[in-house]
PDB file of N, CA, C and O in Angstrom, chain B, residues numbered from 101:
ATOM      1  N   UNK B 101      92.209 100.762 -84.327  1.00  0.00           N
ATOM      2  CA  UNK B 101      92.674 100.862 -82.965  1.00  0.00           C
ATOM      3  C   UNK B 101      92.894 102.341 -82.671  1.00  0.00           C
ATOM      4  O   UNK B 101      93.609 103.035 -83.395  1.00  0.00           O
ATOM      5  N   UNK B 102      92.266 102.807 -81.598  1.00  0.00           N
ATOM      6  CA  UNK B 102      92.385 104.212 -81.203  1.00  0.00           C
ATOM      7  C   UNK B 102      93.475 104.378 -80.158  1.00  0.00           C
ATOM      8  O   UNK B 102      93.818 103.443 -79.435  1.00  0.00           O
ATOM      9  N   UNK B 103      94.010 105.586 -80.095  1.00  0.00           N
ATOM     10  CA  UNK B 103      95.017 105.914 -79.098  1.00  0.00           C
ATOM     11  C   UNK B 103      94.503 107.072 -78.263  1.00  0.00           C
ATOM     12  O   UNK B 103      94.004 108.064 -78.795  1.00  0.00           O
ATOM     13  N   UNK B 104      94.630 106.936 -76.943  1.00  0.00           N
ATOM     14  CA  UNK B 104      94.217 108.005 -76.036  1.00  0.00           C
ATOM     15  C   UNK B 104      95.324 108.211 -75.007  1.00  0.00           C
ATOM     16  O   UNK B 104      96.074 107.290 -74.684  1.00  0.00           O
ATOM     17  N   UNK B 105      95.408 109.432 -74.506  1.00  0.00           N
ATOM     18  CA  UNK B 105      96.394 109.714 -73.464  1.00  0.00           C
ATOM     19  C   UNK B 105      95.868 109.198 -72.127  1.00  0.00           C
ATOM     20  O   UNK B 105      94.681 108.910 -71.975  1.00  0.00           O
ATOM     21  N   UNK B 106      96.760 109.091 -71.186  1.00  0.00           N
ATOM     22  CA  UNK B 106      96.388 108.635 -69.858  1.00  0.00           C
ATOM     23  C   UNK B 106      95.365 109.582 -69.240  1.00  0.00           C
ATOM     24  O   UNK B 106      94.407 109.134 -68.610  1.00  0.00           O
ATOM     25  N   UNK B 107      95.559 110.871 -69.414  1.00  0.00           N
ATOM     26  CA  UNK B 107      94.631 111.859 -68.854  1.00  0.00           C
ATOM     27  C   UNK B 107      93.241 111.684 -69.458  1.00  0.00           C
ATOM     28  O   UNK B 107      92.244 111.743 -68.739  1.00  0.00           O
ATOM     29  N   UNK B 108      93.165 111.468 -70.776  1.00  0.00           N
ATOM     30  CA  UNK B 108      91.867 111.246 -71.427  1.00  0.00           C
ATOM     31  C   UNK B 108      91.224 109.958 -70.931  1.00  0.00           C
ATOM     32  O   UNK B 108      90.017 109.912 -70.693  1.00  0.00           O
ATOM     33  N   UNK B 109      92.021 108.927 -70.779  1.00  0.00           N
ATOM     34  CA  UNK B 109      91.493 107.640 -70.305  1.00  0.00           C
ATOM     35  C   UNK B 109      90.919 107.778 -68.901  1.00  0.00           C
ATOM     36  O   UNK B 109      89.856 107.231 -68.607  1.00  0.00           O
ATOM     37  N   UNK B 110      91.620 108.511 -68.028  1.00  0.00           N
ATOM     38  CA  UNK B 110      91.130 108.702 -66.665  1.00  0.00           C
ATOM     39  C   UNK B 110      89.831 109.510 -66.660  1.00  0.00           C
ATOM     40  O   UNK B 110      88.918 109.223 -65.885  1.00  0.00           O
ATOM     41  N   UNK B 111      89.754 110.516 -67.523  1.00  0.00           N
ATOM     42  CA  UNK B 111      88.583 111.390 -67.541  1.00  0.00           C
ATOM     43  C   UNK B 111      87.371 110.745 -68.208  1.00  0.00           C
ATOM     44  O   UNK B 111      86.234 111.082 -67.878  1.00  0.00           O
ATOM     45  N   UNK B 112      87.601 109.824 -69.140  1.00  0.00           N
ATOM     46  CA  UNK B 112      86.496 109.264 -69.928  1.00  0.00           C
ATOM     47  C   UNK B 112      86.499 107.736 -69.931  1.00  0.00           C
ATOM     48  O   UNK B 112      86.167 107.120 -70.944  1.00  0.00           O
ATOM     49  N   UNK B 113      86.868 107.125 -68.816  1.00  0.00           N
ATOM     50  CA  UNK B 113      86.998 105.673 -68.771  1.00  0.00           C
ATOM     51  C   UNK B 113      85.703 104.966 -69.138  1.00  0.00           C
ATOM     52  O   UNK B 113      85.728 103.996 -69.896  1.00  0.00           O
ATOM     53  N   UNK B 114      84.591 105.421 -68.626  1.00  0.00           N
ATOM     54  CA  UNK B 114      83.314 104.771 -68.906  1.00  0.00           C
ATOM     55  C   UNK B 114      83.005 104.783 -70.405  1.00  0.00           C
ATOM     56  O   UNK B 114      82.557 103.780 -70.959  1.00  0.00           O
ATOM     57  N   UNK B 115      83.246 105.915 -71.052  1.00  0.00           N
ATOM     58  CA  UNK B 115      83.020 106.028 -72.497  1.00  0.00           C
ATOM     59  C   UNK B 115      83.971 105.110 -73.269  1.00  0.00           C
ATOM     60  O   UNK B 115      83.565 104.460 -74.232  1.00  0.00           O
ATOM     61  N   UNK B 116      85.237 105.059 -72.843  1.00  0.00           N
ATOM     62  CA  UNK B 116      86.212 104.188 -73.504  1.00  0.00           C
ATOM     63  C   UNK B 116      85.795 102.726 -73.386  1.00  0.00           C
ATOM     64  O   UNK B 116      85.907 101.964 -74.345  1.00  0.00           O
ATOM     65  N   UNK B 117      85.315 102.339 -72.204  1.00  0.00           N
ATOM     66  CA  UNK B 117      84.871 100.960 -72.024  1.00  0.00           C
ATOM     67  C   UNK B 117      83.664 100.631 -72.892  1.00  0.00           C
ATOM     68  O   UNK B 117      83.525  99.501 -73.361  1.00  0.00           O
ATOM     69  N   UNK B 118      82.789 101.615 -73.109  1.00  0.00           N
ATOM     70  CA  UNK B 118      81.662 101.397 -74.029  1.00  0.00           C
ATOM     71  C   UNK B 118      82.172 101.097 -75.431  1.00  0.00           C
ATOM     72  O   UNK B 118      81.655 100.209 -76.108  1.00  0.00           O
ATOM     73  N   UNK B 119      83.186 101.837 -75.864  1.00  0.00           N
ATOM     74  CA  UNK B 119      83.756 101.613 -77.193  1.00  0.00           C
ATOM     75  C   UNK B 119      84.440 100.248 -77.274  1.00  0.00           C
ATOM     76  O   UNK B 119      84.314  99.549 -78.279  1.00  0.00           O
ATOM     77  N   UNK B 120      85.156  99.871 -76.227  1.00  0.00           N
ATOM     78  CA  UNK B 120      85.828  98.571 -76.204  1.00  0.00           C
ATOM     79  C   UNK B 120      84.795  97.457 -76.218  1.00  0.00           C
ATOM     80  O   UNK B 120      84.970  96.453 -76.908  1.00  0.00           O
ATOM     81  N   UNK B 121      83.730  97.628 -75.467  1.00  0.00           N
ATOM     82  CA  UNK B 121      82.668  96.629 -75.432  1.00  0.00           C
ATOM     83  C   UNK B 121      82.035  96.453 -76.812  1.00  0.00           C
ATOM     84  O   UNK B 121      81.551  95.372 -77.150  1.00  0.00           O
ATOM     85  N   UNK B 122      82.046  97.524 -77.603  1.00  0.00           N
ATOM     86  CA  UNK B 122      81.514  97.461 -78.960  1.00  0.00           C
ATOM     87  C   UNK B 122      82.486  96.820 -79.938  1.00  0.00           C
ATOM     88  O   UNK B 122      82.161  96.646 -81.113  1.00  0.00           O
ATOM     89  N   UNK B 123      83.700  96.462 -79.454  1.00  0.00           N
ATOM     90  CA  UNK B 123      84.644  95.750 -80.306  1.00  0.00           C
ATOM     91  C   UNK B 123      85.909  96.503 -80.671  1.00  0.00           C
ATOM     92  O   UNK B 123      86.789  95.943 -81.324  1.00  0.00           O
ATOM     93  N   UNK B 124      86.019  97.750 -80.267  1.00  0.00           N
ATOM     94  CA  UNK B 124      87.196  98.552 -80.626  1.00  0.00           C
ATOM     95  C   UNK B 124      88.324  98.337 -79.616  1.00  0.00           C
ATOM     96  O   UNK B 124      88.064  98.154 -78.427  1.00  0.00           O
ATOM     97  N   UNK B 125      89.562  98.357 -80.078  1.00  0.00           N
ATOM     98  CA  UNK B 125      90.717  98.275 -79.196  1.00  0.00           C
ATOM     99  C   UNK B 125      91.251  99.678 -78.958  1.00  0.00           C
ATOM    100  O   UNK B 125      91.189 100.538 -79.837  1.00  0.00           O
ATOM    101  N   UNK B 126      91.774  99.897 -77.761  1.00  0.00           N
ATOM    102  CA  UNK B 126      92.333 101.193 -77.387  1.00  0.00           C
ATOM    103  C   UNK B 126      93.760 101.008 -76.903  1.00  0.00           C
ATOM    104  O   UNK B 126      94.084 100.013 -76.254  1.00  0.00           O
ATOM    105  N   UNK B 127      94.610 101.978 -77.225  1.00  0.00           N
ATOM    106  CA  UNK B 127      95.968 102.019 -76.684  1.00  0.00           C
ATOM    107  C   UNK B 127      96.054 103.281 -75.835  1.00  0.00           C
ATOM    108  O   UNK B 127      95.690 104.370 -76.279  1.00  0.00           O
ATOM    109  N   UNK B 128      96.540 103.116 -74.608  1.00  0.00           N
ATOM    110  CA  UNK B 128      96.699 104.250 -73.706  1.00  0.00           C
ATOM    111  C   UNK B 128      98.185 104.623 -73.695  1.00  0.00           C
ATOM    112  O   UNK B 128      99.061 103.771 -73.548  1.00  0.00           O
ATOM    113  N   UNK B 129      98.432 105.911 -73.855  1.00  0.00           N
ATOM    114  CA  UNK B 129      99.818 106.388 -73.895  1.00  0.00           C
ATOM    115  C   UNK B 129     100.111 107.261 -72.683  1.00  0.00           C
ATOM    116  O   UNK B 129      99.223 107.913 -72.133  1.00  0.00           O
ATOM    117  N   UNK B 130     101.377 107.258 -72.283  1.00  0.00           N
ATOM    118  CA  UNK B 130     101.865 108.149 -71.225  1.00  0.00           C
ATOM    119  C   UNK B 130     103.077 108.854 -71.802  1.00  0.00           C
ATOM    120  O   UNK B 130     104.054 108.222 -72.203  1.00  0.00           O
ATOM    121  N   UNK B 131     102.996 110.161 -71.836  1.00  0.00           N
ATOM    122  CA  UNK B 131     104.072 110.988 -72.417  1.00  0.00           C
ATOM    123  C   UNK B 131     104.416 110.546 -73.838  1.00  0.00           C
ATOM    124  O   UNK B 131     105.583 110.533 -74.230  1.00  0.00           O
ATOM    125  N   UNK B 132     103.392 110.186 -74.599  1.00  0.00           N
ATOM    126  CA  UNK B 132     103.579 109.816 -75.995  1.00  0.00           C
ATOM    127  C   UNK B 132     103.995 108.381 -76.243  1.00  0.00           C
ATOM    128  O   UNK B 132     104.093 107.961 -77.396  1.00  0.00           O
ATOM    129  N   UNK B 133     104.246 107.610 -75.178  1.00  0.00           N
ATOM    130  CA  UNK B 133     104.675 106.213 -75.326  1.00  0.00           C
ATOM    131  C   UNK B 133     103.518 105.278 -74.974  1.00  0.00           C
ATOM    132  O   UNK B 133     102.879 105.466 -73.939  1.00  0.00           O
ATOM    133  N   UNK B 134     103.232 104.273 -75.811  1.00  0.00           N
ATOM    134  CA  UNK B 134     102.160 103.334 -75.483  1.00  0.00           C
ATOM    135  C   UNK B 134     102.517 102.523 -74.235  1.00  0.00           C
ATOM    136  O   UNK B 134     103.625 102.001 -74.117  1.00  0.00           O
ATOM    137  N   UNK B 135     101.562 102.426 -73.309  1.00  0.00           N
ATOM    138  CA  UNK B 135     101.805 101.675 -72.074  1.00  0.00           C
ATOM    139  C   UNK B 135     100.781 100.570 -71.835  1.00  0.00           C
ATOM    140  O   UNK B 135     101.041  99.644 -71.067  1.00  0.00           O
ATOM    141  N   UNK B 136      99.626 100.656 -72.480  1.00  0.00           N
ATOM    142  CA  UNK B 136      98.598  99.639 -72.250  1.00  0.00           C
ATOM    143  C   UNK B 136      97.683  99.541 -73.461  1.00  0.00           C
ATOM    144  O   UNK B 136      97.478 100.504 -74.201  1.00  0.00           O
ATOM    145  N   UNK B 137      97.144  98.348 -73.632  1.00  0.00           N
ATOM    146  CA  UNK B 137      96.142  98.133 -74.681  1.00  0.00           C
ATOM    147  C   UNK B 137      94.904  97.565 -74.008  1.00  0.00           C
ATOM    148  O   UNK B 137      94.996  96.630 -73.212  1.00  0.00           O
ATOM    149  N   UNK B 138      93.768  98.119 -74.322  1.00  0.00           N
ATOM    150  CA  UNK B 138      92.499  97.615 -73.809  1.00  0.00           C
ATOM    151  C   UNK B 138      91.771  96.978 -74.989  1.00  0.00           C
ATOM    152  O   UNK B 138      91.565  97.609 -76.026  1.00  0.00           O
ATOM    153  N   UNK B 139      91.389  95.723 -74.810  1.00  0.00           N
ATOM    154  CA  UNK B 139      90.678  95.023 -75.875  1.00  0.00           C
ATOM    155  C   UNK B 139      89.484  94.290 -75.284  1.00  0.00           C
ATOM    156  O   UNK B 139      89.476  93.971 -74.095  1.00  0.00           O
ATOM    157  N   UNK B 140      88.480  94.022 -76.103  1.00  0.00           N
ATOM    158  CA  UNK B 140      87.302  93.326 -75.594  1.00  0.00           C
ATOM    159  C   UNK B 140      87.633  91.893 -75.183  1.00  0.00           C
ATOM    160  O   UNK B 140      88.503  91.248 -75.770  1.00  0.00           O
ATOM    161  N   UNK B 141      86.935  91.419 -74.182  1.00  0.00           N
ATOM    162  CA  UNK B 141      87.093  90.043 -73.727  1.00  0.00           C
ATOM    163  C   UNK B 141      86.299  89.143 -74.663  1.00  0.00           C
ATOM    164  O   UNK B 141      85.155  89.437 -75.009  1.00  0.00           O
ATOM    165  N   UNK B 142      86.928  88.040 -75.066  1.00  0.00           N
ATOM    166  CA  UNK B 142      86.229  87.106 -75.943  1.00  0.00           C
ATOM    167  C   UNK B 142      85.182  86.349 -75.154  1.00  0.00           C
ATOM    168  O   UNK B 142      85.432  85.875 -74.046  1.00  0.00           O
ATOM    169  N   UNK B 143      84.025  86.246 -75.739  1.00  0.00           N
ATOM    170  CA  UNK B 143      82.945  85.509 -75.095  1.00  0.00           C
ATOM    171  C   UNK B 143      83.144  84.018 -75.338  1.00  0.00           C
ATOM    172  O   UNK B 143      83.732  83.635 -76.350  1.00  0.00           O
ATOM    173  N   UNK B 144      82.664  83.168 -74.430  1.00  0.00           N
ATOM    174  CA  UNK B 144      82.812  81.727 -74.626  1.00  0.00           C
ATOM    175  C   UNK B 144      82.209  81.287 -75.957  1.00  0.00           C
ATOM    176  O   UNK B 144      81.161  81.780 -76.375  1.00  0.00           O
ATOM    177  N   UNK B 145      82.888  80.353 -76.611  1.00  0.00           N
ATOM    178  CA  UNK B 145      82.428  79.896 -77.919  1.00  0.00           C
ATOM    179  C   UNK B 145      81.292  78.885 -77.816  1.00  0.00           C
ATOM    180  O   UNK B 145      80.478  78.762 -78.732  1.00  0.00           O
ATOM    181  N   UNK B 146      81.238  78.162 -76.699  1.00  0.00           N
ATOM    182  CA  UNK B 146      80.225  77.135 -76.540  1.00  0.00           C
ATOM    183  C   UNK B 146      79.094  77.646 -75.667  1.00  0.00           C
ATOM    184  O   UNK B 146      79.314  78.300 -74.648  1.00  0.00           O
ATOM    185  N   UNK B 147      77.905  77.337 -76.084  1.00  0.00           N
ATOM    186  CA  UNK B 147      76.754  77.743 -75.299  1.00  0.00           C
ATOM    187  C   UNK B 147      76.614  76.842 -74.078  1.00  0.00           C
ATOM    188  O   UNK B 147      77.163  75.741 -74.034  1.00  0.00           O
ATOM    189  N   UNK B 148      75.890  77.316 -73.119  1.00  0.00           N
ATOM    190  CA  UNK B 148      75.664  76.532 -71.900  1.00  0.00           C
ATOM    191  C   UNK B 148      74.962  75.227 -72.257  1.00  0.00           C
ATOM    192  O   UNK B 148      75.173  74.208 -71.601  1.00  0.00           O
ATOM    193  N   UNK B 149      74.152  75.254 -73.265  1.00  0.00           N
ATOM    194  CA  UNK B 149      73.434  74.050 -73.664  1.00  0.00           C
ATOM    195  C   UNK B 149      74.414  72.914 -73.965  1.00  0.00           C
ATOM    196  O   UNK B 149      74.167  71.768 -73.590  1.00  0.00           O
ATOM    197  N   UNK B 150      75.515  73.223 -74.633  1.00  0.00           N
ATOM    198  CA  UNK B 150      76.461  72.169 -74.968  1.00  0.00           C
ATOM    199  C   UNK B 150      77.128  71.607 -73.713  1.00  0.00           C
ATOM    200  O   UNK B 150      77.468  70.424 -73.674  1.00  0.00           O
ATOM    201  N   UNK B 151      77.320  72.439 -72.686  1.00  0.00           N
ATOM    202  CA  UNK B 151      77.884  71.962 -71.432  1.00  0.00           C
ATOM    203  C   UNK B 151      76.911  71.008 -70.738  1.00  0.00           C
ATOM    204  O   UNK B 151      77.322  69.998 -70.166  1.00  0.00           O
ATOM    205  N   UNK B 152      75.647  71.330 -70.792  1.00  0.00           N
ATOM    206  CA  UNK B 152      74.627  70.453 -70.202  1.00  0.00           C
ATOM    207  C   UNK B 152      74.618  69.117 -70.935  1.00  0.00           C
ATOM    208  O   UNK B 152      74.513  68.062 -70.310  1.00  0.00           O
ATOM    209  N   UNK B 153      74.727  69.162 -72.251  1.00  0.00           N
ATOM    210  CA  UNK B 153      74.773  67.918 -73.026  1.00  0.00           C
ATOM    211  C   UNK B 153      76.000  67.101 -72.666  1.00  0.00           C
ATOM    212  O   UNK B 153      75.912  65.880 -72.531  1.00  0.00           O
ATOM    213  N   UNK B 154      77.143  67.756 -72.508  1.00  0.00           N
ATOM    214  CA  UNK B 154      78.374  67.064 -72.148  1.00  0.00           C
ATOM    215  C   UNK B 154      78.229  66.378 -70.799  1.00  0.00           C
ATOM    216  O   UNK B 154      78.606  65.216 -70.642  1.00  0.00           O
ATOM    217  N   UNK B 155      77.683  67.096 -69.829  1.00  0.00           N
ATOM    218  CA  UNK B 155      77.516  66.511 -68.495  1.00  0.00           C
ATOM    219  C   UNK B 155      76.550  65.340 -68.516  1.00  0.00           C
ATOM    220  O   UNK B 155      76.727  64.383 -67.764  1.00  0.00           O
ATOM    221  N   UNK B 156      75.536  65.399 -69.362  1.00  0.00           N
ATOM    222  CA  UNK B 156      74.554  64.310 -69.398  1.00  0.00           C
ATOM    223  C   UNK B 156      75.165  63.025 -69.953  1.00  0.00           C
ATOM    224  O   UNK B 156      74.670  61.934 -69.673  1.00  0.00           O
ATOM    225  N   UNK B 157      76.230  63.146 -70.730  1.00  0.00           N
ATOM    226  CA  UNK B 157      76.886  61.964 -71.305  1.00  0.00           C
ATOM    227  C   UNK B 157      77.910  61.332 -70.365  1.00  0.00           C
ATOM    228  O   UNK B 157      78.353  60.206 -70.587  1.00  0.00           O
ATOM    229  N   UNK B 158      78.276  62.054 -69.330  1.00  0.00           N
ATOM    230  CA  UNK B 158      79.273  61.522 -68.398  1.00  0.00           C
ATOM    231  C   UNK B 158      78.657  60.404 -67.560  1.00  0.00           C
ATOM    232  O   UNK B 158      77.486  60.478 -67.186  1.00  0.00           O
ATOM    233  N   UNK B 159      79.446  59.365 -67.267  1.00  0.00           N
ATOM    234  CA  UNK B 159      78.907  58.261 -66.475  1.00  0.00           C
ATOM    235  C   UNK B 159      78.611  58.708 -65.042  1.00  0.00           C
ATOM    236  O   UNK B 159      79.287  59.575 -64.489  1.00  0.00           O
ATOM    237  N   UNK B 160      77.607  58.104 -64.475  1.00  0.00           N
ATOM    238  CA  UNK B 160      77.258  58.384 -63.082  1.00  0.00           C
ATOM    239  C   UNK B 160      78.069  57.472 -62.177  1.00  0.00           C
ATOM    240  O   UNK B 160      78.148  56.267 -62.414  1.00  0.00           O
ATOM    241  N   UNK B 161      78.665  58.036 -61.153  1.00  0.00           N
ATOM    242  CA  UNK B 161      79.419  57.244 -60.196  1.00  0.00           C
ATOM    243  C   UNK B 161      78.472  56.741 -59.128  1.00  0.00           C
ATOM    244  O   UNK B 161      77.555  57.446 -58.707  1.00  0.00           O
ATOM    245  N   UNK B 162      78.699  55.545 -58.706  1.00  0.00           N
ATOM    246  CA  UNK B 162      77.850  54.989 -57.657  1.00  0.00           C
ATOM    247  C   UNK B 162      78.333  55.393 -56.273  1.00  0.00           C
ATOM    248  O   UNK B 162      77.613  55.250 -55.285  1.00  0.00           O
ATOM    249  N   UNK B 163      79.542  55.893 -56.215  1.00  0.00           N
ATOM    250  CA  UNK B 163      80.106  56.333 -54.948  1.00  0.00           C
ATOM    251  C   UNK B 163      80.263  57.851 -54.973  1.00  0.00           C
ATOM    252  O   UNK B 163      80.379  58.467 -56.032  1.00  0.00           O
ATOM    253  N   UNK B 164      80.264  58.426 -53.790  1.00  0.00           N
ATOM    254  CA  UNK B 164      80.477  59.873 -53.724  1.00  0.00           C
ATOM    255  C   UNK B 164      81.941  60.183 -54.035  1.00  0.00           C
ATOM    256  O   UNK B 164      82.803  59.307 -53.966  1.00  0.00           O
ATOM    257  N   UNK B 165      82.198  61.414 -54.368  1.00  0.00           N
ATOM    258  CA  UNK B 165      83.576  61.805 -54.669  1.00  0.00           C
ATOM    259  C   UNK B 165      84.461  61.653 -53.438  1.00  0.00           C
ATOM    260  O   UNK B 165      85.643  61.331 -53.562  1.00  0.00           O
ATOM    261  N   UNK B 166      83.903  61.882 -52.252  1.00  0.00           N
ATOM    262  CA  UNK B 166      84.686  61.716 -51.028  1.00  0.00           C
ATOM    263  C   UNK B 166      85.116  60.266 -50.864  1.00  0.00           C
ATOM    264  O   UNK B 166      86.252  59.996 -50.474  1.00  0.00           O
ATOM    265  N   UNK B 167      84.222  59.336 -51.157  1.00  0.00           N
ATOM    266  CA  UNK B 167      84.568  57.914 -51.051  1.00  0.00           C
ATOM    267  C   UNK B 167      85.649  57.545 -52.075  1.00  0.00           C
ATOM    268  O   UNK B 167      86.591  56.821 -51.754  1.00  0.00           O
ATOM    269  N   UNK B 168      85.509  58.037 -53.287  1.00  0.00           N
ATOM    270  CA  UNK B 168      86.512  57.752 -54.318  1.00  0.00           C
ATOM    271  C   UNK B 168      87.880  58.300 -53.919  1.00  0.00           C
ATOM    272  O   UNK B 168      88.895  57.630 -54.111  1.00  0.00           O
ATOM    273  N   UNK B 169      87.916  59.509 -53.368  1.00  0.00           N
ATOM    274  CA  UNK B 169      89.188  60.094 -52.939  1.00  0.00           C
ATOM    275  C   UNK B 169      89.816  59.297 -51.797  1.00  0.00           C
ATOM    276  O   UNK B 169      91.030  59.092 -51.776  1.00  0.00           O
ATOM    277  N   UNK B 170      88.999  58.853 -50.858  1.00  0.00           N
ATOM    278  CA  UNK B 170      89.524  58.029 -49.759  1.00  0.00           C
ATOM    279  C   UNK B 170      90.125  56.753 -50.287  1.00  0.00           C
ATOM    280  O   UNK B 170      91.197  56.341 -49.845  1.00  0.00           O
ATOM    281  N   UNK B 171      89.443  56.113 -51.239  1.00  0.00           N
ATOM    282  CA  UNK B 171      89.962  54.868 -51.823  1.00  0.00           C
ATOM    283  C   UNK B 171      91.287  55.117 -52.523  1.00  0.00           C
ATOM    284  O   UNK B 171      92.228  54.338 -52.373  1.00  0.00           O
ATOM    285  N   UNK B 172      91.366  56.197 -53.286  1.00  0.00           N
ATOM    286  CA  UNK B 172      92.598  56.524 -53.992  1.00  0.00           C
ATOM    287  C   UNK B 172      93.726  56.786 -52.991  1.00  0.00           C
ATOM    288  O   UNK B 172      94.858  56.349 -53.200  1.00  0.00           O
ATOM    289  N   UNK B 173      93.419  57.493 -51.915  1.00  0.00           N
ATOM    290  CA  UNK B 173      94.411  57.782 -50.889  1.00  0.00           C
ATOM    291  C   UNK B 173      94.901  56.483 -50.260  1.00  0.00           C
ATOM    292  O   UNK B 173      96.102  56.284 -50.082  1.00  0.00           O
ATOM    293  N   UNK B 174      93.970  55.609 -49.927  1.00  0.00           N
ATOM    294  CA  UNK B 174      94.330  54.351 -49.270  1.00  0.00           C
ATOM    295  C   UNK B 174      95.106  53.417 -50.180  1.00  0.00           C
ATOM    296  O   UNK B 174      95.907  52.610 -49.710  1.00  0.00           O
ATOM    297  N   UNK B 175      94.869  53.524 -51.502  1.00  0.00           N
ATOM    298  CA  UNK B 175      95.598  52.677 -52.456  1.00  0.00           C
ATOM    299  C   UNK B 175      96.960  53.280 -52.802  1.00  0.00           C
ATOM    300  O   UNK B 175      97.764  52.650 -53.490  1.00  0.00           O
ATOM    301  N   UNK B 176      97.216  54.497 -52.326  1.00  0.00           N
ATOM    302  CA  UNK B 176      98.514  55.112 -52.581  1.00  0.00           C
ATOM    303  C   UNK B 176      98.613  55.810 -53.924  1.00  0.00           C
ATOM    304  O   UNK B 176      99.720  56.025 -54.417  1.00  0.00           O
ATOM    305  N   UNK B 177      97.502  56.166 -54.525  1.00  0.00           N
ATOM    306  CA  UNK B 177      97.535  56.845 -55.829  1.00  0.00           C
ATOM    307  C   UNK B 177      97.696  58.328 -55.661  1.00  0.00           C
ATOM    308  O   UNK B 177      97.743  59.059 -56.650  1.00  0.00           O
TER     309      UNK B 177
END
């Protein structure tokens, strides 16, 4: 984990983001005190393919969602 001052972060933000994107974490300090940590965003663990498979297994409704909502509203649910 690297530490950079606020002034360095402002001057080299694009470069810092390249490093973070490569997996490195950064701590930004102001007057010697840590104030922020920048870390890479975790990518989704499941591929889109698995989402397509999940949707294909879901039952098909014979009614539209609007009709189902109206029925639920009318039944007091």
